[in-house]
All heavy atoms as TSV, in Angstrom:
chain	resi	resn	atom	element	x	y	z
A	1	MET	N	N	64.089	117.307	-33.306
A	1	MET	CA	C	64.393	118.220	-34.379
A	1	MET	C	C	65.590	117.663	-35.148
A	1	MET	O	O	66.594	117.291	-34.568
A	1	MET	CB	C	64.736	119.594	-33.805
A	1	MET	CG	C	65.219	120.556	-34.834
A	1	MET	SD	S	65.840	122.179	-34.303
A	1	MET	CE	C	65.214	122.443	-32.700
A	2	LYS	N	N	65.464	117.618	-36.459
A	2	LYS	CA	C	66.554	117.150	-37.310
A	2	LYS	C	C	67.121	118.328	-38.079
A	2	LYS	O	O	66.381	119.129	-38.638
A	2	LYS	CB	C	66.056	116.096	-38.289
A	2	LYS	CG	C	65.621	114.813	-37.629
A	2	LYS	CD	C	65.205	113.803	-38.660
A	2	LYS	CE	C	64.799	112.518	-38.001
A	2	LYS	NZ	N	64.471	111.483	-38.981
A	3	PHE	N	N	68.447	118.420	-38.078
A	3	PHE	CA	C	69.092	119.477	-38.845
A	3	PHE	C	C	70.491	119.039	-39.229
A	3	PHE	O	O	71.071	118.136	-38.632
A	3	PHE	CB	C	69.120	120.807	-38.074
A	3	PHE	CG	C	69.902	120.765	-36.792
A	3	PHE	CD1	C	71.228	121.168	-36.746
A	3	PHE	CD2	C	69.300	120.330	-35.611
A	3	PHE	CE1	C	71.939	121.141	-35.555
A	3	PHE	CE2	C	69.998	120.299	-34.420
A	3	PHE	CZ	C	71.319	120.706	-34.391
A	4	THR	N	N	71.012	119.692	-40.255
A	4	THR	CA	C	72.358	119.444	-40.763
A	4	THR	C	C	73.156	120.726	-40.617
A	4	THR	O	O	72.623	121.818	-40.796
A	4	THR	CB	C	72.298	119.024	-42.246
A	4	THR	OG1	O	71.571	117.797	-42.338
A	4	THR	CG2	C	73.687	118.842	-42.835
A	5	ILE	N	N	74.422	120.585	-40.307
A	5	ILE	CA	C	75.325	121.722	-40.240
A	5	ILE	C	C	76.289	121.623	-41.413
A	5	ILE	O	O	76.870	120.561	-41.661
A	5	ILE	CB	C	76.095	121.746	-38.908
A	5	ILE	CG1	C	75.134	121.934	-37.746
A	5	ILE	CG2	C	77.163	122.844	-38.927
A	5	ILE	CD1	C	75.786	121.842	-36.379
A	6	CYS	N	N	76.437	122.727	-42.122
A	6	CYS	CA	C	77.344	122.802	-43.264
A	6	CYS	C	C	78.466	123.772	-42.915
A	6	CYS	O	O	78.205	124.923	-42.556
A	6	CYS	CB	C	76.564	123.288	-44.480
A	6	CYS	SG	S	77.568	123.494	-45.942
A	7	ILE	N	N	79.704	123.308	-43.003
A	7	ILE	CA	C	80.849	124.115	-42.589
A	7	ILE	C	C	81.836	124.239	-43.748
A	7	ILE	O	O	82.519	123.276	-44.089
A	7	ILE	CB	C	81.561	123.465	-41.388
A	7	ILE	CG1	C	80.575	123.208	-40.275
A	7	ILE	CG2	C	82.731	124.320	-40.932
A	7	ILE	CD1	C	81.045	122.197	-39.273
A	8	PRO	N	N	81.920	125.409	-44.370
A	8	PRO	CA	C	82.959	125.618	-45.376
A	8	PRO	C	C	84.304	125.815	-44.672
A	8	PRO	O	O	84.373	126.520	-43.661
A	8	PRO	CB	C	82.535	126.907	-46.091
A	8	PRO	CG	C	81.227	127.307	-45.517
A	8	PRO	CD	C	81.009	126.532	-44.273
A	9	THR	N	N	85.348	125.177	-45.179
A	9	THR	CA	C	86.660	125.310	-44.547
A	9	THR	C	C	87.761	125.544	-45.570
A	9	THR	O	O	87.658	125.120	-46.722
A	9	THR	CB	C	87.036	124.055	-43.723
A	9	THR	OG1	O	87.060	122.925	-44.593
A	9	THR	CG2	C	86.086	123.814	-42.578
A	10	LEU	N	N	88.801	126.184	-45.082
A	10	LEU	CA	C	90.043	126.346	-45.836
A	10	LEU	C	C	91.148	126.547	-44.806
A	10	LEU	O	O	91.156	127.546	-44.078
A	10	LEU	CB	C	89.984	127.547	-46.791
A	10	LEU	CG	C	91.303	127.875	-47.502
A	10	LEU	CD1	C	91.751	126.704	-48.383
A	10	LEU	CD2	C	91.160	129.140	-48.325
A	11	ASN	N	N	92.014	125.565	-44.690
A	11	ASN	CA	C	93.150	125.632	-43.763
A	11	ASN	C	C	92.722	126.023	-42.338
A	11	ASN	O	O	93.219	126.990	-41.768
A	11	ASN	CB	C	94.219	126.579	-44.302
A	11	ASN	CG	C	94.825	126.082	-45.596
A	11	ASN	OD1	O	94.962	124.879	-45.808
A	11	ASN	ND2	N	95.172	126.984	-46.484
A	12	ALA	N	N	91.826	125.233	-41.785
A	12	ALA	CA	C	91.275	125.516	-40.451
A	12	ALA	C	C	91.906	124.675	-39.344
A	12	ALA	O	O	91.405	124.646	-38.220
A	12	ALA	CB	C	89.769	125.285	-40.474
A	13	ARG	N	N	92.978	123.985	-39.635
A	13	ARG	CA	C	93.591	123.060	-38.669
A	13	ARG	C	C	93.898	123.715	-37.320
A	13	ARG	O	O	93.663	123.120	-36.273
A	13	ARG	CB	C	94.877	122.468	-39.240
A	13	ARG	CG	C	95.540	121.480	-38.303
A	13	ARG	CD	C	96.849	120.941	-38.883
A	13	ARG	NE	N	97.326	119.862	-38.067
A	13	ARG	CZ	C	97.057	118.577	-38.275
A	13	ARG	NH1	N	96.307	118.221	-39.301
A	13	ARG	NH2	N	97.520	117.644	-37.469
A	14	GLU	N	N	94.389	124.937	-37.331
A	14	GLU	CA	C	94.799	125.606	-36.096
A	14	GLU	C	C	93.671	125.673	-35.068
A	14	GLU	O	O	93.908	125.525	-33.871
A	14	GLU	CB	C	95.285	127.022	-36.421
A	14	GLU	CG	C	95.746	127.791	-35.206
A	14	GLU	CD	C	96.257	129.177	-35.556
A	14	GLU	OE1	O	96.741	129.382	-36.689
A	14	GLU	OE2	O	96.163	130.052	-34.680
A	15	ASN	N	N	92.445	125.854	-35.536
A	15	ASN	CA	C	91.304	125.976	-34.627
A	15	ASN	C	C	90.382	124.761	-34.635
A	15	ASN	O	O	89.365	124.755	-33.941
A	15	ASN	CB	C	90.483	127.225	-34.996
A	15	ASN	CG	C	91.304	128.479	-34.843
A	15	ASN	OD1	O	91.895	128.710	-33.802
A	15	ASN	ND2	N	91.363	129.272	-35.899
A	16	TRP	N	N	90.718	123.751	-35.425
A	16	TRP	CA	C	89.796	122.646	-35.639
A	16	TRP	C	C	89.438	121.889	-34.359
A	16	TRP	O	O	88.280	121.606	-34.106
A	16	TRP	CB	C	90.309	121.664	-36.684
A	16	TRP	CG	C	89.261	120.644	-36.946
A	16	TRP	CD1	C	89.174	119.392	-36.436
A	16	TRP	CD2	C	88.080	120.854	-37.720
A	16	TRP	NE1	N	88.022	118.787	-36.849
A	16	TRP	CE2	C	87.331	119.669	-37.640
A	16	TRP	CE3	C	87.588	121.917	-38.470
A	16	TRP	CZ2	C	86.106	119.529	-38.291
A	16	TRP	CZ3	C	86.375	121.772	-39.120
A	16	TRP	CH2	C	85.650	120.587	-39.022
A	17	ARG	N	N	90.404	121.515	-33.572
A	17	ARG	CA	C	90.125	120.699	-32.378
A	17	ARG	C	C	89.155	121.403	-31.423
A	17	ARG	O	O	88.208	120.793	-30.936
A	17	ARG	CB	C	91.416	120.327	-31.652
A	17	ARG	CG	C	92.259	119.336	-32.407
A	17	ARG	CD	C	91.596	117.978	-32.429
A	17	ARG	NE	N	92.360	117.070	-33.256
A	17	ARG	CZ	C	91.817	116.107	-33.969
A	17	ARG	NH1	N	90.534	115.915	-33.960
A	17	ARG	NH2	N	92.574	115.316	-34.693
A	18	ASP	N	N	89.385	122.686	-31.161
A	18	ASP	CA	C	88.478	123.442	-30.285
A	18	ASP	C	C	87.088	123.538	-30.904
A	18	ASP	O	O	86.078	123.371	-30.218
A	18	ASP	CB	C	89.015	124.845	-30.003
A	18	ASP	CG	C	90.230	124.836	-29.103
A	18	ASP	OD1	O	90.426	123.846	-28.354
A	18	ASP	OD2	O	90.990	125.813	-29.145
A	19	PHE	N	N	87.049	123.810	-32.211
A	19	PHE	CA	C	85.764	123.915	-32.903
A	19	PHE	C	C	84.990	122.599	-32.830
A	19	PHE	O	O	83.814	122.574	-32.462
A	19	PHE	CB	C	85.971	124.319	-34.365
A	19	PHE	CG	C	84.734	124.149	-35.185
A	19	PHE	CD1	C	83.706	125.065	-35.098
A	19	PHE	CD2	C	84.591	123.051	-36.012
A	19	PHE	CE1	C	82.546	124.889	-35.832
A	19	PHE	CE2	C	83.436	122.866	-36.748
A	19	PHE	CZ	C	82.410	123.794	-36.662
A	20	ALA	N	N	85.636	121.498	-33.192
A	20	ALA	CA	C	84.965	120.202	-33.220
A	20	ALA	C	C	84.483	119.795	-31.832
A	20	ALA	O	O	83.369	119.292	-31.675
A	20	ALA	CB	C	85.892	119.137	-33.801
A	21	ALA	N	N	85.287	120.035	-30.814
A	21	ALA	CA	C	84.887	119.708	-29.440
A	21	ALA	C	C	83.667	120.523	-29.033
A	21	ALA	O	O	82.728	119.985	-28.434
A	21	ALA	CB	C	86.048	119.952	-28.480
A	22	SER	N	N	83.663	121.801	-29.366
A	22	SER	CA	C	82.519	122.654	-29.025
A	22	SER	C	C	81.263	122.197	-29.750
A	22	SER	O	O	80.177	122.164	-29.169
A	22	SER	CB	C	82.811	124.110	-29.387
A	22	SER	OG	O	83.841	124.619	-28.596
A	23	LEU	N	N	81.409	121.842	-31.015
A	23	LEU	CA	C	80.260	121.380	-31.795
A	23	LEU	C	C	79.684	120.093	-31.205
A	23	LEU	O	O	78.469	119.949	-31.064
A	23	LEU	CB	C	80.679	121.163	-33.244
A	23	LEU	CG	C	79.580	120.816	-34.234
A	23	LEU	CD1	C	78.531	121.916	-34.284
A	23	LEU	CD2	C	80.181	120.594	-35.611
A	24	LYS	N	N	80.552	119.179	-30.824
A	24	LYS	CA	C	80.098	117.902	-30.267
A	24	LYS	C	C	79.492	118.049	-28.872
A	24	LYS	O	O	78.734	117.189	-28.423
A	24	LYS	CB	C	81.253	116.912	-30.238
A	24	LYS	CG	C	81.657	116.451	-31.619
A	24	LYS	CD	C	82.819	115.494	-31.564
A	24	LYS	CE	C	83.172	114.999	-32.944
A	24	LYS	NZ	N	84.208	113.973	-32.923
A	25	ASN	N	N	79.804	119.138	-28.180
A	25	ASN	CA	C	79.279	119.353	-26.830
A	25	ASN	C	C	77.977	120.141	-26.795
A	25	ASN	O	O	77.470	120.432	-25.717
A	25	ASN	CB	C	80.324	120.057	-25.959
A	25	ASN	CG	C	81.440	119.117	-25.562
A	25	ASN	OD1	O	81.212	117.934	-25.333
A	25	ASN	ND2	N	82.649	119.630	-25.494
A	26	GLN	N	N	77.421	120.471	-27.946
A	26	GLN	CA	C	76.162	121.204	-27.995
A	26	GLN	C	C	75.012	120.319	-27.511
A	26	GLN	O	O	75.026	119.105	-27.713
A	26	GLN	CB	C	75.861	121.672	-29.419
A	26	GLN	CG	C	76.859	122.651	-29.971
A	26	GLN	CD	C	76.885	123.938	-29.183
A	26	GLN	OE1	O	75.856	124.550	-28.931
A	26	GLN	NE2	N	78.073	124.341	-28.770
A	27	THR	N	N	74.042	120.918	-26.903
A	27	THR	CA	C	72.871	120.172	-26.432
A	27	THR	C	C	72.102	119.576	-27.609
A	27	THR	O	O	71.746	118.402	-27.598
A	27	THR	CB	C	71.946	121.091	-25.613
A	27	THR	OG1	O	72.698	121.627	-24.530
A	27	THR	CG2	C	70.751	120.337	-25.088
A	28	ALA	N	N	71.823	120.382	-28.596
A	28	ALA	CA	C	71.139	119.901	-29.799
A	28	ALA	C	C	72.199	119.376	-30.763
A	28	ALA	O	O	73.120	120.106	-31.147
A	28	ALA	CB	C	70.358	121.030	-30.450
A	29	GLN	N	N	72.074	118.124	-31.128
A	29	GLN	CA	C	73.060	117.495	-32.005
A	29	GLN	C	C	72.531	117.406	-33.429
A	29	GLN	O	O	71.400	116.974	-33.663
A	29	GLN	CB	C	73.407	116.101	-31.504
A	29	GLN	CG	C	74.214	116.102	-30.221
A	29	GLN	CD	C	75.596	116.698	-30.436
A	29	GLN	OE1	O	76.355	116.260	-31.290
A	29	GLN	NE2	N	75.925	117.706	-29.637
A	30	ALA	N	N	73.359	117.797	-34.366
A	30	ALA	CA	C	72.995	117.725	-35.783
A	30	ALA	C	C	72.898	116.272	-36.220
A	30	ALA	O	O	73.639	115.411	-35.738
A	30	ALA	CB	C	74.037	118.445	-36.629
A	31	GLU	N	N	71.977	116.021	-37.116
A	31	GLU	CA	C	71.872	114.684	-37.697
A	31	GLU	C	C	73.096	114.391	-38.557
A	31	GLU	O	O	73.578	113.267	-38.622
A	31	GLU	CB	C	70.606	114.596	-38.546
A	31	GLU	CG	C	70.364	113.242	-39.137
A	31	GLU	CD	C	69.024	113.147	-39.840
A	31	GLU	OE1	O	68.146	113.985	-39.607
A	31	GLU	OE2	O	68.875	112.211	-40.629
A	32	GLU	N	N	73.616	115.446	-39.187
A	32	GLU	CA	C	74.780	115.300	-40.053
A	32	GLU	C	C	75.583	116.598	-40.019
A	32	GLU	O	O	75.026	117.687	-39.952
A	32	GLU	CB	C	74.336	115.007	-41.482
A	32	GLU	CG	C	75.457	114.822	-42.459
A	32	GLU	CD	C	74.966	114.461	-43.853
A	32	GLU	OE1	O	73.873	114.884	-44.258
A	32	GLU	OE2	O	75.709	113.756	-44.543
A	33	VAL	N	N	76.898	116.457	-40.078
A	33	VAL	CA	C	77.783	117.608	-40.210
A	33	VAL	C	C	78.555	117.405	-41.513
A	33	VAL	O	O	79.221	116.388	-41.697
A	33	VAL	CB	C	78.761	117.741	-39.024
A	33	VAL	CG1	C	79.724	118.896	-39.256
A	33	VAL	CG2	C	77.997	117.926	-37.715
A	34	ILE	N	N	78.402	118.376	-42.405
A	34	ILE	CA	C	79.082	118.319	-43.695
A	34	ILE	C	C	80.156	119.400	-43.714
A	34	ILE	O	O	79.865	120.573	-43.504
A	34	ILE	CB	C	78.104	118.550	-44.859
A	34	ILE	CG1	C	76.966	117.533	-44.809
A	34	ILE	CG2	C	78.842	118.491	-46.199
A	34	ILE	CD1	C	75.844	117.836	-45.774
A	35	VAL	N	N	81.379	118.988	-43.943
A	35	VAL	CA	C	82.495	119.917	-44.056
A	35	VAL	C	C	82.842	120.022	-45.532
A	35	VAL	O	O	83.173	119.021	-46.168
A	35	VAL	CB	C	83.708	119.424	-43.235
A	35	VAL	CG1	C	84.909	120.322	-43.464
A	35	VAL	CG2	C	83.349	119.345	-41.763
A	36	ILE	N	N	82.732	121.224	-46.076
A	36	ILE	CA	C	83.079	121.448	-47.474
A	36	ILE	C	C	84.445	122.121	-47.484
A	36	ILE	O	O	84.581	123.278	-47.105
A	36	ILE	CB	C	82.031	122.306	-48.194
A	36	ILE	CG1	C	80.655	121.643	-48.074
A	36	ILE	CG2	C	82.421	122.491	-49.664
A	36	ILE	CD1	C	79.533	122.438	-48.662
A	37	ASP	N	N	85.430	121.362	-47.872
A	37	ASP	CA	C	86.812	121.832	-47.799
A	37	ASP	C	C	87.312	122.275	-49.168
A	37	ASP	O	O	87.194	121.550	-50.146
A	37	ASP	CB	C	87.713	120.728	-47.246
A	37	ASP	CG	C	89.095	121.243	-46.978
A	37	ASP	OD1	O	89.278	121.953	-45.979
A	37	ASP	OD2	O	89.996	120.960	-47.796
A	38	SER	N	N	87.894	123.466	-49.199
A	38	SER	CA	C	88.375	124.066	-50.447
A	38	SER	C	C	89.887	123.884	-50.597
A	38	SER	O	O	90.651	124.840	-50.555
A	38	SER	CB	C	88.041	125.561	-50.470
A	38	SER	OG	O	86.665	125.773	-50.351
A	39	GLU	N	N	90.304	122.635	-50.744
A	39	GLU	CA	C	91.714	122.297	-50.972
A	39	GLU	C	C	92.642	122.757	-49.856
A	39	GLU	O	O	93.724	123.305	-50.094
A	39	GLU	CB	C	92.203	122.863	-52.315
A	39	GLU	CG	C	91.484	122.284	-53.511
A	39	GLU	CD	C	92.003	122.810	-54.840
A	39	GLU	OE1	O	92.572	123.925	-54.893
A	39	GLU	OE2	O	91.839	122.088	-55.834
A	40	SER	N	N	92.248	122.523	-48.613
A	40	SER	CA	C	93.131	122.859	-47.494
A	40	SER	C	C	94.462	122.146	-47.650
A	40	SER	O	O	94.523	120.999	-48.101
A	40	SER	CB	C	92.496	122.446	-46.165
A	40	SER	OG	O	91.421	123.284	-45.846
A	41	GLU	N	N	95.509	122.819	-47.244
A	41	GLU	CA	C	96.852	122.257	-47.337
A	41	GLU	C	C	97.413	121.905	-45.966
A	41	GLU	O	O	98.583	121.560	-45.849
A	41	GLU	CB	C	97.765	123.274	-48.035
A	41	GLU	CG	C	97.314	123.585	-49.447
A	41	GLU	CD	C	98.027	124.770	-50.057
A	41	GLU	OE1	O	98.660	125.548	-49.322
A	41	GLU	OE2	O	97.936	124.912	-51.288
A	42	ASP	N	N	96.567	121.976	-44.936
A	42	ASP	CA	C	97.049	121.758	-43.568
A	42	ASP	C	C	96.414	120.551	-42.878
A	42	ASP	O	O	96.546	120.379	-41.678
A	42	ASP	CB	C	96.814	123.019	-42.732
A	42	ASP	CG	C	95.340	123.320	-42.519
A	42	ASP	OD1	O	94.486	122.660	-43.158
A	42	ASP	OD2	O	95.044	124.220	-41.713
A	43	GLY	N	N	95.706	119.722	-43.633
A	43	GLY	CA	C	95.108	118.532	-43.052
A	43	GLY	C	C	93.726	118.738	-42.458
A	43	GLY	O	O	93.220	117.863	-41.757
A	44	THR	N	N	93.083	119.856	-42.745
A	44	THR	CA	C	91.746	120.116	-42.216
A	44	THR	C	C	90.765	119.009	-42.600
A	44	THR	O	O	90.029	118.508	-41.748
A	44	THR	CB	C	91.211	121.480	-42.715
A	44	THR	OG1	O	92.079	122.511	-42.266
A	44	THR	CG2	C	89.811	121.738	-42.200
A	45	ALA	N	N	90.737	118.626	-43.860
A	45	ALA	CA	C	89.791	117.602	-44.319
A	45	ALA	C	C	90.011	116.278	-43.589
A	45	ALA	O	O	89.053	115.607	-43.195
A	45	ALA	CB	C	89.914	117.414	-45.831
A	46	GLU	N	N	91.256	115.921	-43.375
A	46	GLU	CA	C	91.563	114.671	-42.675
A	46	GLU	C	C	91.091	114.730	-41.215
A	46	GLU	O	O	90.541	113.748	-40.696
A	46	GLU	CB	C	93.062	114.379	-42.737
A	46	GLU	CG	C	93.578	114.048	-44.128
A	46	GLU	CD	C	93.805	115.269	-45.033
A	46	GLU	OE1	O	93.696	116.414	-44.563
A	46	GLU	OE2	O	94.056	115.071	-46.225
A	47	LEU	N	N	91.292	115.864	-40.569
A	47	LEU	CA	C	90.823	116.011	-39.186
A	47	LEU	C	C	89.306	115.913	-39.114
A	47	LEU	O	O	88.760	115.267	-38.211
A	47	LEU	CB	C	91.274	117.361	-38.600
A	47	LEU	CG	C	92.742	117.489	-38.250
A	47	LEU	CD1	C	93.040	118.928	-37.808
A	47	LEU	CD2	C	93.127	116.515	-37.159
A	48	ALA	N	N	88.628	116.546	-40.044
A	48	ALA	CA	C	87.166	116.504	-40.062
A	48	ALA	C	C	86.670	115.069	-40.244
A	48	ALA	O	O	85.740	114.629	-39.561
A	48	ALA	CB	C	86.630	117.406	-41.161
A	49	ALA	N	N	87.296	114.334	-41.136
A	49	ALA	CA	C	86.918	112.939	-41.357
A	49	ALA	C	C	87.177	112.105	-40.106
A	49	ALA	O	O	86.352	111.259	-39.726
A	49	ALA	CB	C	87.677	112.375	-42.554
A	50	GLN	N	N	88.296	112.345	-39.428
A	50	GLN	CA	C	88.606	111.620	-38.196
A	50	GLN	C	C	87.561	111.887	-37.114
A	50	GLN	O	O	87.286	111.020	-36.288
A	50	GLN	CB	C	89.982	112.014	-37.671
A	50	GLN	CG	C	91.126	111.492	-38.480
A	50	GLN	CD	C	92.462	112.090	-38.048
A	50	GLN	OE1	O	92.574	112.737	-37.017
A	50	GLN	NE2	N	93.490	111.862	-38.857
A	51	ASP	N	N	86.983	113.078	-37.133
A	51	ASP	CA	C	85.953	113.427	-36.156
A	51	ASP	C	C	84.580	112.887	-36.545
A	51	ASP	O	O	83.595	113.125	-35.853
A	51	ASP	CB	C	85.886	114.945	-35.976
A	51	ASP	CG	C	87.013	115.456	-35.102
A	51	ASP	OD1	O	87.381	114.755	-34.132
A	51	ASP	OD2	O	87.527	116.556	-35.369
A	52	GLY	N	N	84.502	112.178	-37.654
A	52	GLY	CA	C	83.252	111.541	-38.054
A	52	GLY	C	C	82.344	112.411	-38.899
A	52	GLY	O	O	81.189	112.064	-39.123
A	53	PHE	N	N	82.856	113.529	-39.379
A	53	PHE	CA	C	82.055	114.409	-40.207
A	53	PHE	C	C	82.185	113.997	-41.667
A	53	PHE	O	O	83.210	113.458	-42.090
A	53	PHE	CB	C	82.493	115.864	-40.055
A	53	PHE	CG	C	82.414	116.375	-38.632
A	53	PHE	CD1	C	83.381	117.219	-38.139
A	53	PHE	CD2	C	81.376	116.016	-37.790
A	53	PHE	CE1	C	83.323	117.707	-36.839
A	53	PHE	CE2	C	81.303	116.494	-36.485
A	53	PHE	CZ	C	82.273	117.344	-36.015
A	54	ARG	N	N	81.138	114.253	-42.437
A	54	ARG	CA	C	81.182	113.992	-43.878
A	54	ARG	C	C	81.985	115.109	-44.527
A	54	ARG	O	O	81.716	116.283	-44.315
A	54	ARG	CB	C	79.762	113.953	-44.445
A	54	ARG	CG	C	79.715	113.667	-45.914
A	54	ARG	CD	C	78.278	113.530	-46.373
A	54	ARG	NE	N	78.184	113.963	-47.744
A	54	ARG	CZ	C	77.126	114.510	-48.283
A	54	ARG	NH1	N	76.046	114.712	-47.554
A	54	ARG	NH2	N	77.126	114.860	-49.538
A	55	VAL	N	N	82.954	114.750	-45.337
A	55	VAL	CA	C	83.815	115.741	-45.984
A	55	VAL	C	C	83.551	115.725	-47.488
A	55	VAL	O	O	83.586	114.679	-48.125
A	55	VAL	CB	C	85.310	115.454	-45.711
A	55	VAL	CG1	C	86.187	116.444	-46.455
A	55	VAL	CG2	C	85.588	115.490	-44.211
A	56	VAL	N	N	83.277	116.910	-48.000
A	56	VAL	CA	C	83.131	117.108	-49.444
A	56	VAL	C	C	84.260	118.050	-49.846
A	56	VAL	O	O	84.383	119.143	-49.290
A	56	VAL	CB	C	81.761	117.735	-49.785
A	56	VAL	CG1	C	81.668	118.041	-51.272
A	56	VAL	CG2	C	80.625	116.826	-49.326
A	57	GLU	N	N	85.082	117.610	-50.770
A	57	GLU	CA	C	86.205	118.442	-51.203
A	57	GLU	C	C	85.867	119.093	-52.533
A	57	GLU	O	O	85.360	118.434	-53.437
A	57	GLU	CB	C	87.472	117.602	-51.297
A	57	GLU	CG	C	87.859	117.054	-49.923
A	57	GLU	CD	C	89.193	116.354	-49.914
A	57	GLU	OE1	O	90.166	116.961	-50.410
A	57	GLU	OE2	O	89.247	115.234	-49.419
A	58	ILE	N	N	86.133	120.405	-52.606
A	58	ILE	CA	C	85.911	121.141	-53.839
A	58	ILE	C	C	87.183	121.916	-54.183
A	58	ILE	O	O	88.017	122.152	-53.310
A	58	ILE	CB	C	84.715	122.118	-53.741
A	58	ILE	CG1	C	84.975	123.214	-52.705
A	58	ILE	CG2	C	83.428	121.362	-53.460
A	58	ILE	CD1	C	83.957	124.344	-52.730
A	59	ALA	N	N	87.301	122.299	-55.428
A	59	ALA	CA	C	88.442	123.113	-55.846
A	59	ALA	C	C	88.310	124.498	-55.231
A	59	ALA	O	O	87.208	125.040	-55.128
A	59	ALA	CB	C	88.490	123.215	-57.367
A	60	ARG	N	N	89.411	125.042	-54.821
A	60	ARG	CA	C	89.406	126.381	-54.224
A	60	ARG	C	C	88.779	127.398	-55.175
A	60	ARG	O	O	88.027	128.283	-54.756
A	60	ARG	CB	C	90.832	126.797	-53.878
A	60	ARG	CG	C	90.910	127.999	-52.979
A	60	ARG	CD	C	92.326	128.292	-52.557
A	60	ARG	NE	N	92.859	127.198	-51.749
A	60	ARG	CZ	C	94.028	127.222	-51.138
A	60	ARG	NH1	N	94.795	128.292	-51.233
A	60	ARG	NH2	N	94.446	126.201	-50.438
A	61	ALA	N	N	89.034	127.263	-56.452
A	61	ALA	CA	C	88.499	128.193	-57.448
A	61	ALA	C	C	86.980	128.094	-57.573
A	61	ALA	O	O	86.329	129.026	-58.056
A	61	ALA	CB	C	89.142	127.933	-58.803
A	62	ASP	N	N	86.401	126.969	-57.133
A	62	ASP	CA	C	84.950	126.771	-57.231
A	62	ASP	C	C	84.187	127.291	-56.017
A	62	ASP	O	O	82.961	127.261	-56.007
A	62	ASP	CB	C	84.623	125.289	-57.408
A	62	ASP	CG	C	85.095	124.764	-58.758
A	62	ASP	OD1	O	85.269	125.578	-59.693
A	62	ASP	OD2	O	85.296	123.538	-58.868
A	63	PHE	N	N	84.887	127.760	-54.979
A	63	PHE	CA	C	84.205	128.213	-53.776
A	63	PHE	C	C	83.450	129.507	-54.045
A	63	PHE	O	O	83.978	130.474	-54.559
A	63	PHE	CB	C	85.184	128.451	-52.624
A	63	PHE	CG	C	84.513	129.011	-51.398
A	63	PHE	CD1	C	83.867	128.164	-50.522
A	63	PHE	CD2	C	84.484	130.380	-51.178
A	63	PHE	CE1	C	83.209	128.674	-49.408
A	63	PHE	CE2	C	83.842	130.903	-50.056
A	63	PHE	CZ	C	83.202	130.042	-49.184
A	64	ARG	N	N	82.170	129.496	-53.680
A	64	ARG	CA	C	81.303	130.678	-53.677
A	64	ARG	C	C	80.453	130.547	-52.419
A	64	ARG	O	O	79.908	129.493	-52.150
A	64	ARG	CB	C	80.385	130.735	-54.900
A	64	ARG	CG	C	81.086	130.734	-56.242
A	64	ARG	CD	C	81.816	132.046	-56.508
A	64	ARG	NE	N	82.472	132.059	-57.778
A	64	ARG	CZ	C	83.733	131.681	-57.994
A	64	ARG	NH1	N	84.450	131.196	-57.014
A	64	ARG	NH2	N	84.266	131.755	-59.193
A	65	HIS	N	N	80.335	131.611	-51.640
A	65	HIS	CA	C	79.648	131.510	-50.352
A	65	HIS	C	C	78.266	130.874	-50.482
A	65	HIS	O	O	77.977	129.906	-49.778
A	65	HIS	CB	C	79.562	132.890	-49.688
A	65	HIS	CG	C	80.858	133.322	-49.083
A	65	HIS	ND1	N	81.296	132.838	-47.877
A	65	HIS	CD2	C	81.817	134.143	-49.551
A	65	HIS	CE1	C	82.468	133.365	-47.609
A	65	HIS	NE2	N	82.823	134.157	-48.610
A	66	GLY	N	N	77.424	131.363	-51.312
A	66	GLY	CA	C	76.080	130.821	-51.444
A	66	GLY	C	C	76.046	129.472	-52.144
A	66	GLY	O	O	75.433	128.519	-51.679
A	67	ALA	N	N	76.707	129.380	-53.283
A	67	ALA	CA	C	76.689	128.154	-54.083
A	67	ALA	C	C	77.304	126.982	-53.334
A	67	ALA	O	O	76.820	125.849	-53.416
A	67	ALA	CB	C	77.416	128.377	-55.406
A	68	THR	N	N	78.345	127.221	-52.588
A	68	THR	CA	C	78.997	126.146	-51.828
A	68	THR	C	C	78.049	125.605	-50.766
A	68	THR	O	O	77.958	124.406	-50.552
A	68	THR	CB	C	80.302	126.648	-51.204
A	68	THR	OG1	O	81.176	127.057	-52.256
A	68	THR	CG2	C	80.984	125.572	-50.383
A	69	ARG	N	N	77.326	126.471	-50.085
A	69	ARG	CA	C	76.366	126.021	-49.072
A	69	ARG	C	C	75.190	125.270	-49.706
A	69	ARG	O	O	74.649	124.345	-49.117
A	69	ARG	CB	C	75.887	127.207	-48.241
A	69	ARG	CG	C	76.962	127.684	-47.287
A	69	ARG	CD	C	76.608	129.053	-46.690
A	69	ARG	NE	N	77.578	129.474	-45.704
A	69	ARG	CZ	C	78.737	130.025	-45.961
A	69	ARG	NH1	N	79.129	130.190	-47.198
A	69	ARG	NH2	N	79.551	130.398	-44.985
A	70	GLN	N	N	74.797	125.668	-50.915
A	70	GLN	CA	C	73.717	124.980	-51.608
A	70	GLN	C	C	74.136	123.601	-52.093
A	70	GLN	O	O	73.306	122.720	-52.249
A	70	GLN	CB	C	73.219	125.816	-52.800
A	70	GLN	CG	C	72.441	127.033	-52.393
A	70	GLN	CD	C	71.191	126.669	-51.632
A	70	GLN	OE1	O	70.466	125.750	-51.991
A	70	GLN	NE2	N	70.930	127.392	-50.561
A	71	LEU	N	N	75.413	123.421	-52.304
A	71	LEU	CA	C	75.957	122.135	-52.735
A	71	LEU	C	C	75.505	121.045	-51.812
A	71	LEU	O	O	75.100	119.984	-52.169
A	71	LEU	CB	C	77.490	122.199	-52.758
A	71	LEU	CG	C	78.226	120.898	-53.063
A	71	LEU	CD1	C	78.018	120.485	-54.504
A	71	LEU	CD2	C	79.695	121.066	-52.764
């Protein structure tokens, strides 16, 4: 089964390590993990990139729940 996970983020550094570890320990592994970061100021995008996830950065003003996921 092939699937992609899309994760919208904004200043998620505090919980990022636990989240990323849990995601990587899942039995079913995503073909791709896309992190859509809305101008985090705490290094979230950098952590996501270090974990090997694809990072797409968007302006905070452009975030819309549905539209961002469709991106």
